[in-house]
C-alpha positions as CSV (number, residue, x, y, z in Angstrom):
1,M,0.0,0.0,0.0
2,N,1.3,3.4,-0.9
3,N,0.3,6.6,0.8
4,H,1.3,10.2,0.6
5,L,0.0,11.2,4.0
6,A,1.8,13.7,6.3
7,P,1.1,13.7,10.0
8,P,-2.1,15.5,11.0
9,S,-1.7,19.3,11.5
10,A,-2.7,21.1,14.7
11,L,-6.1,20.1,16.2
12,V,-8.9,22.6,16.3
13,S,-8.8,24.3,19.7
14,R,-12.4,25.2,19.6
15,A,-15.5,24.8,17.4
16,P,-16.0,27.3,14.6
17,D,-18.8,29.7,15.4
18,A,-21.3,28.3,13.0
19,T,-24.1,30.1,14.6
20,S,-22.8,33.4,13.5
21,T,-22.8,32.3,9.8
22,P,-26.0,32.8,7.7
23,W,-27.5,29.3,7.0
24,A,-29.5,30.4,4.0
25,R,-26.5,30.6,1.6
26,P,-23.1,29.0,1.2
27,P,-20.2,31.0,2.7
28,R,-18.4,33.4,0.4
29,A,-14.6,33.5,0.1
30,G,-13.3,35.4,3.1
31,H,-16.6,35.0,5.0
32,P,-16.0,36.1,8.6
33,G,-17.4,32.8,9.9
34,S,-14.6,30.8,8.2
35,P,-12.1,29.2,10.6
36,P,-8.4,29.8,10.3
37,A,-6.8,27.7,7.5
38,R,-4.2,26.3,9.9
39,A,-6.7,24.6,12.2
40,L,-9.1,22.4,10.3
41,M,-8.7,18.8,11.3
42,L,-11.5,17.0,13.1
43,G,-9.7,16.2,16.3
44,L,-11.1,14.1,19.0
45,G,-13.4,15.2,21.8
46,L,-16.1,13.5,23.8
47,L,-19.9,14.0,24.9
48,S,-22.7,11.7,24.2
49,L,-25.8,12.7,22.3
50,T,-28.5,13.0,24.9
51,C,-31.4,14.6,23.0
52,L,-32.8,15.7,19.7
53,H,-35.9,17.7,18.7
54,A,-39.2,16.1,19.7
55,E,-40.1,15.4,16.1
56,D,-37.0,13.2,15.7
57,R,-37.5,9.6,16.4
58,P,-35.5,6.4,17.0
59,L,-35.0,4.0,14.2
60,R,-35.8,1.1,16.5
61,E,-36.7,0.5,20.1
62,P,-33.7,1.0,22.3
63,H,-32.2,-1.9,24.2
64,A,-30.7,-1.7,27.6
65,H,-27.4,-3.1,26.3
66,D,-27.0,-0.7,23.4
67,D,-23.7,1.1,23.4
68,F,-25.1,3.8,21.1
69,V,-28.2,5.8,20.3
70,I,-29.9,5.9,16.9
71,R,-32.1,8.8,15.9
72,E,-33.9,9.7,12.7
73,A,-34.2,13.4,11.7
74,E,-35.8,15.2,8.7
75,V,-33.2,17.9,8.1
76,P,-34.6,21.1,6.4
77,M,-32.9,22.5,3.3
78,R,-33.1,26.2,2.3
79,D,-36.0,25.5,-0.1
80,G,-38.1,23.7,2.5
81,V,-37.3,20.1,1.3
82,R,-36.4,17.8,4.2
83,L,-33.7,15.1,3.9
84,H,-33.9,11.9,5.9
85,T,-30.9,11.6,8.2
86,L,-29.7,8.9,10.7
87,I,-27.6,9.9,13.6
88,L,-25.7,7.3,15.5
89,S,-24.0,8.4,18.7
90,P,-21.9,6.4,21.2
91,K,-23.4,6.3,24.7
92,H,-20.2,6.1,26.8
93,S,-18.1,9.0,25.9
94,F,-16.3,11.6,27.9
95,G,-16.6,14.9,26.1
96,P,-17.8,16.5,22.8
97,L,-17.4,14.4,19.7
98,P,-16.9,15.3,16.1
99,M,-19.3,14.1,13.5
100,L,-18.6,11.9,10.4
101,L,-21.2,12.5,7.6
102,E,-22.0,10.3,4.6
103,R,-24.5,11.5,2.1
104,T,-25.8,8.7,-0.2
105,P,-28.2,7.9,-3.0
106,Y,-28.2,4.2,-1.8
107,N,-30.5,4.3,1.2
108,T,-29.4,5.3,4.7
109,T,-30.5,2.0,6.3
110,R,-28.2,0.0,4.1
111,A,-25.3,1.7,6.0
112,L,-26.5,-0.1,9.1
113,R,-25.3,-3.5,8.2
114,G,-26.2,-4.9,11.6
115,H,-28.9,-2.5,12.7
116,A,-30.4,-5.1,15.1
117,S,-27.1,-5.3,17.0
118,T,-26.6,-3.6,20.4
119,R,-23.0,-2.7,19.4
120,L,-22.1,0.2,17.2
121,E,-19.1,-1.6,15.8
122,A,-21.3,-4.5,14.6
123,T,-23.8,-2.0,13.2
124,L,-21.3,-0.1,11.1
125,G,-19.0,-2.9,10.1
126,N,-15.8,-1.8,8.6
127,D,-17.1,1.8,8.5
128,F,-16.6,1.8,12.3
129,L,-13.6,3.9,13.3
130,G,-14.2,3.8,17.1
131,H,-16.4,5.4,19.6
132,D,-14.8,8.8,19.0
133,Y,-17.3,10.0,16.5
134,I,-21.0,10.6,15.9
135,Y,-21.8,8.9,12.7
136,V,-24.4,10.6,10.4
137,V,-25.9,9.1,7.2
138,Q,-28.3,10.9,4.9
139,D,-30.5,10.1,1.9
140,I,-29.8,12.7,-0.7
141,R,-32.6,14.8,-2.2
142,G,-35.3,12.7,-3.8
143,R,-33.9,9.3,-2.8
144,F,-35.6,6.8,-0.5
145,Q,-37.0,8.7,2.5
146,S,-35.8,12.2,1.6
147,E,-38.2,14.7,-0.1
148,G,-37.7,16.4,-3.4
149,D,-36.9,15.3,-6.9
150,A,-34.0,12.9,-7.5
151,V,-31.4,13.8,-10.2
152,L,-28.5,11.5,-10.9
153,Y,-25.3,13.6,-10.4
154,R,-27.2,16.8,-10.0
155,P,-25.3,19.6,-11.8
156,P,-24.1,22.6,-9.8
157,R,-26.3,25.7,-9.8
158,G,-26.0,27.2,-13.3
159,P,-27.0,26.7,-16.9
160,F,-27.9,23.0,-16.3
161,N,-29.5,23.6,-12.9
162,E,-31.6,26.7,-12.6
163,T,-32.8,26.0,-9.1
164,A,-31.3,27.5,-5.9
165,T,-30.0,24.2,-4.6
166,D,-27.5,21.5,-5.5
167,E,-25.5,18.9,-3.7
168,T,-23.1,21.6,-2.4
169,T,-25.9,23.7,-0.8
170,D,-27.6,20.5,0.6
171,A,-24.3,19.5,2.2
172,W,-23.9,23.0,3.6
173,D,-27.4,23.1,5.0
174,T,-27.0,19.7,6.5
175,I,-23.7,20.5,8.2
176,D,-25.2,23.8,9.5
177,W,-28.2,21.9,11.0
178,L,-25.9,19.3,12.6
179,V,-23.6,21.8,14.3
180,R,-26.6,23.7,15.6
181,E,-28.8,20.9,16.7
182,I,-26.5,18.0,17.7
183,P,-24.3,18.3,20.8
184,S,-20.8,17.9,19.4
185,N,-17.4,19.6,19.3
186,G,-18.6,21.6,16.3
187,R,-16.4,19.8,13.7
188,V,-17.7,17.7,10.8
189,G,-15.9,15.4,8.4
190,I,-17.5,14.1,5.2
191,W,-16.7,10.8,3.6
192,G,-18.0,8.4,1.0
193,T,-17.1,5.9,-1.7
194,S,-18.0,6.1,-5.4
195,Y,-21.1,8.3,-5.8
196,P,-20.9,9.4,-2.1
197,G,-17.3,10.2,-2.9
198,W,-18.5,12.6,-5.6
199,L,-20.9,14.1,-3.0
200,A,-18.0,14.6,-0.6
201,L,-16.2,16.6,-3.2
202,A,-19.4,18.6,-3.8
203,A,-19.4,19.6,-0.1
204,M,-15.8,20.9,-0.6
205,R,-16.8,23.3,-3.4
206,E,-18.2,26.0,-1.1
207,P,-17.4,24.4,2.3
208,H,-19.3,25.2,5.5
209,P,-17.0,26.7,8.2
210,A,-17.5,23.5,10.3
211,L,-16.4,21.2,7.5
212,A,-13.0,20.2,8.9
213,A,-12.0,17.2,6.8
214,A,-13.1,15.2,3.7
215,V,-12.3,11.6,2.6
216,P,-13.6,11.0,-1.0
217,C,-12.9,7.3,-1.7
218,N,-12.9,5.9,-5.2
219,P,-15.0,9.0,-6.1
220,V,-16.8,9.4,-9.4
221,V,-15.1,12.5,-10.7
222,D,-15.7,12.5,-14.5
223,V,-18.2,10.1,-15.9
224,W,-17.1,10.7,-19.5
225,K,-13.3,10.6,-19.2
226,A,-12.8,7.3,-17.2
227,D,-15.4,6.9,-14.5
228,D,-18.5,4.8,-14.7
229,W,-20.4,5.3,-18.0
230,F,-17.8,6.5,-20.5
231,H,-14.2,5.5,-20.4
232,W,-12.5,8.2,-22.5
233,G,-15.5,8.3,-24.7
234,A,-16.1,4.5,-24.9
235,F,-19.7,4.1,-23.8
236,R,-20.3,1.2,-21.3
237,A,-23.8,0.6,-22.6
238,T,-24.9,-2.4,-20.4
239,Y,-23.4,-0.9,-17.3
240,A,-25.1,2.4,-17.8
241,F,-28.4,0.8,-18.7
242,D,-28.5,-1.4,-15.6
243,Y,-27.5,1.4,-13.3
244,I,-29.9,4.0,-14.7
245,Y,-32.8,1.5,-14.7
246,D,-32.0,0.5,-11.2
247,M,-31.7,4.1,-9.9
248,E,-34.2,6.1,-11.8
249,T,-37.2,3.7,-12.2
250,R,-38.2,4.4,-8.7
251,Q,-37.0,6.9,-6.1
252,D,-37.8,4.8,-3.0
253,E,-36.3,1.5,-3.9
254,F,-33.8,-0.2,-6.2
255,T,-35.4,-1.7,-9.3
256,P,-33.2,-4.2,-11.2
257,Y,-34.1,-4.7,-14.9
258,P,-35.9,-8.0,-15.4
259,R,-33.6,-9.2,-18.1
260,E,-35.0,-12.1,-20.1
261,I,-31.5,-13.5,-20.9
262,Q,-29.1,-13.6,-18.0
263,D,-25.9,-13.5,-20.1
264,V,-25.5,-9.8,-20.5
265,Y,-23.4,-10.0,-23.7
266,T,-25.9,-12.2,-25.5
267,W,-28.8,-10.0,-24.3
268,A,-27.2,-6.8,-25.5
269,L,-26.0,-8.3,-28.8
270,G,-29.5,-9.3,-29.6
271,L,-30.8,-5.7,-29.1
272,G,-28.6,-3.9,-31.6
273,A,-27.8,-0.2,-31.2
274,A,-28.0,1.3,-27.7
275,D,-30.5,4.0,-28.5
276,T,-32.9,1.8,-30.5
277,G,-32.3,-1.4,-28.6
278,M,-31.8,-0.8,-24.9
279,G,-33.3,2.7,-25.2
280,V,-36.8,1.5,-26.0
281,R,-36.9,-0.3,-22.7
282,L,-36.5,3.1,-20.9
283,D,-38.9,6.0,-20.7
284,D,-39.3,9.5,-19.2
285,R,-38.5,8.1,-15.8
286,H,-34.9,7.7,-17.0
287,P,-33.7,11.2,-18.0
288,M,-30.0,10.3,-17.6
289,W,-30.3,7.7,-20.4
290,Q,-31.7,10.4,-22.6
291,R,-28.8,12.7,-21.7
292,L,-26.3,10.0,-22.5
293,M,-27.9,9.4,-26.0
294,A,-28.2,13.1,-26.7
295,S,-24.7,14.1,-25.5
296,P,-22.1,11.4,-26.4
297,A,-19.3,14.0,-26.8
298,Y,-17.4,15.7,-24.0
299,G,-19.5,18.8,-23.9
300,P,-20.5,21.5,-21.4
301,Y,-22.9,19.2,-19.5
302,W,-20.4,16.5,-18.7
303,Q,-17.8,19.2,-17.8
304,S,-20.3,20.8,-15.4
305,V,-20.6,17.6,-13.3
306,A,-16.9,16.8,-13.5
307,A,-15.6,17.3,-9.9
308,D,-12.0,18.0,-10.9
309,Q,-13.3,21.1,-12.8
310,W,-14.9,22.6,-9.6
311,F,-11.7,23.8,-7.9
312,D,-9.9,26.3,-10.1
313,A,-10.0,28.8,-7.2
314,P,-11.4,27.1,-4.1
315,A,-12.6,29.6,-1.4
316,R,-11.0,27.3,1.3
317,L,-9.0,24.2,0.9
318,V,-10.6,21.5,3.2
319,P,-8.1,19.0,4.4
320,A,-8.7,15.9,2.2
321,L,-7.6,12.4,2.0
322,H,-8.2,11.0,-1.5
323,V,-8.4,7.2,-1.5
324,H,-7.7,5.1,-4.6
325,G,-7.7,1.5,-5.6
326,F,-5.1,0.4,-8.1
327,W,-7.6,-2.1,-9.5
328,D,-10.7,0.0,-9.3
329,Q,-12.9,-1.4,-12.1
330,E,-15.4,1.5,-12.0
331,D,-13.7,4.8,-11.2
332,I,-10.0,4.5,-12.0
333,Y,-9.8,8.2,-12.9
334,G,-11.4,9.8,-9.9
335,A,-9.2,9.9,-6.9
336,P,-5.9,10.8,-8.7
337,A,-7.6,13.5,-10.7
338,A,-9.3,15.1,-7.7
339,Y,-6.0,14.9,-5.7
340,A,-4.0,16.5,-8.6
341,V,-6.2,19.5,-9.1
342,L,-6.4,20.3,-5.4
343,E,-2.7,19.7,-4.9
344,K,-2.1,22.8,-7.0
345,H,-3.6,24.9,-4.3
346,D,-1.9,23.2,-1.3
347,A,1.1,25.6,-1.2
348,R,2.2,24.4,2.3
349,N,1.6,20.7,1.5
350,D,-0.4,20.2,4.6
351,R,-4.0,20.0,3.4
352,N,-4.2,17.6,0.5
353,F,-3.3,13.9,0.8
354,F,-3.4,10.7,-1.3
355,A,-3.5,7.1,-0.3
356,A,-3.7,4.0,-2.6
357,G,-3.7,0.3,-2.2
358,P,-4.1,-3.0,-4.1
359,W,-7.9,-2.8,-4.1
360,Y,-10.9,-3.1,-6.3
361,H,-13.7,-0.6,-6.1
362,G,-14.6,0.0,-2.5
363,Q,-12.3,-2.7,-1.1
364,H,-10.6,-0.3,1.3
365,F,-13.7,-0.8,3.5
366,S,-13.7,-4.6,3.0
367,D,-11.2,-7.4,3.4
368,G,-8.0,-6.4,1.8
369,S,-6.1,-9.6,2.3
370,L,-6.9,-10.9,-1.2
371,L,-7.3,-9.5,-4.7
372,G,-8.9,-12.2,-6.7
373,A,-6.5,-15.1,-6.6
374,I,-3.6,-12.9,-5.3
375,G,-3.0,-13.1,-1.6
376,F,-1.1,-10.6,0.6
377,D,0.7,-11.0,3.8
378,E,-1.8,-8.9,5.7
379,D,-5.2,-7.3,5.4
380,T,-4.1,-4.2,3.5
381,A,-7.5,-2.5,3.8
382,K,-7.6,-2.9,7.6
383,R,-4.1,-1.6,7.8
384,F,-5.1,1.5,5.8
385,R,-8.1,2.1,8.0
386,E,-6.0,1.8,11.2
387,D,-2.7,3.4,10.1
388,V,-3.8,6.0,7.6
389,L,-7.5,6.9,7.8
390,R,-7.9,7.1,11.5
391,P,-4.8,9.1,12.1
392,F,-5.9,11.5,9.3
393,L,-9.2,12.1,11.0
394,R,-7.6,12.8,14.4
């Protein structure tokens, strides 16, 4: 495993004064509520979550032996849309804790692998980094239990999104709510793998003052160049078809296409051209497929959602650890590209870091002792989590 991770910089001595910052808009460059650039890491602190608003509710009935508390909250965005959010807080802590936020299109409850367990470690699986954090998971706009319209890879506000909201503002509003409403040390980190990695990068575009660290893992950065649907213009038709059908047919559940022939190659070969073959099996519930058919070239739309084109002049460089797998079969372009563009702005070489290992897509949060038939002397993914990820977030 390779990594280019320097020791963490100075810990934040106190929480940023998020309450003095207007919540109805993202912070501007030089906003008086922004924390000093030299003190941005999450740090550790300790205080259990004891209460939430009365309208918030537990995900399940509490058990006497639980070592954590689960709450559900509907977090309001600036346009009134509410996003479904789960908050998992350790019971036995000794001071104010930082928060780790994941925003996902894949259903918050899937993040709770063992939600019937009384132990936080069993509930989170390999996402568990200790009892030193409040863990927060949120359904993005329009997905599963969140309100609003779902848009795959929602473009930033601008010519392709004429609304007042995007994933950057939703992340900003979520963080603002968290630091106001959840007892914590006032520091928030955001992380996620694949699409949630793209969402983590979106939060870094116009970062909330309380956003202290980001860990985009195997992020989708440019879906035309070499991530997901196009690989340098080569269209991955069956992959795109399956994903879009699964994600866009319904907002509240996954909907796999009922393929009549299980062998994908044989099935696709019999359909002919993508637009007239696969395309007739999709309808107006699948706008991303129509976009793919209408815009096969690398035009303004694909550039607008390419995360490595968002950071020409970042208002604030959030400390970030970009995580890459050498055998990432889906998003081989993403992490190196995001790291490279942000590295140009890290003049002191103390904000932007890169870690990579012998992993397939998402394997850094799985068993890293094997890659197919290739065995290693240790669990490389576990070593990464213990020796690189956890020290970075401290």
